[in-house]
C-alpha positions in Angstrom: 17.3 38.4 17.8 17.0 40.0 21.2 19.4 37.5 22.7 22.0 38.2 20.1 21.7 41.9 20.5 22.1 41.6 24.3 25.1 39.4 23.9 26.7 41.9 21.5 26.0 44.8 23.8 27.6 43.1 26.9 30.5 41.6 25.0 34.0 43.1 25.7 34.7 42.6 22.0 33.8 45.4 19.5 31.2 44.8 16.9 34.0 44.8 14.3 35.9 42.0 16.3 32.7 40.0 16.6 32.0 40.2 12.9 35.6 39.4 12.0 35.8 36.4 14.3 32.7 35.0 12.7 33.5 35.7 9.1 30.8 38.3 8.8 30.7 41.8 7.5 30.3 44.5 10.2 27.2 45.8 8.4 25.5 42.5 9.4 26.1 43.3 13.0 24.9 46.8 12.6 21.7 45.6 11.0 21.1 43.2 13.8 21.6 46.0 16.4 19.1 48.1 14.5 16.5 45.3 15.0 16.6 43.9 11.5 16.5 40.1 11.1 19.4 37.9 10.0 19.7 34.6 8.3 19.5 31.4 10.4 23.2 30.7 9.4 24.3 34.1 10.8 22.2 33.6 14.0 23.8 30.1 14.5 27.3 31.5 14.1 26.7 34.3 16.5 24.9 32.2 19.1 27.7 29.6 18.9 30.3 32.4 19.4 28.5 33.5 22.5 28.3 29.9 23.9 24.7 29.0 22.9 23.8 25.7 21.2 20.8 25.2 19.0 19.0 21.9 19.2 15.9 20.6 17.7 13.2 19.7 20.2 11.1 16.6 19.8 7.7 17.5 18.5 5.0 17.0 21.0 2.0 15.1 19.7 -1.3 16.5 20.7 -3.8 14.0 22.1 
């Protein structure tokens, strides 16, 4: 969540614009900025919007 908050803070777009561009309600952005969690789907949308890509890592097998 910290990464998403930092990206929202430094974005030239307003919180309203970010929400609108991602099909979210502005209240979701407000809750994230207050430190509350969001769904994985919302996090994925916002991270993609800011240029991040989520990938699954291969699981490391312990010896």
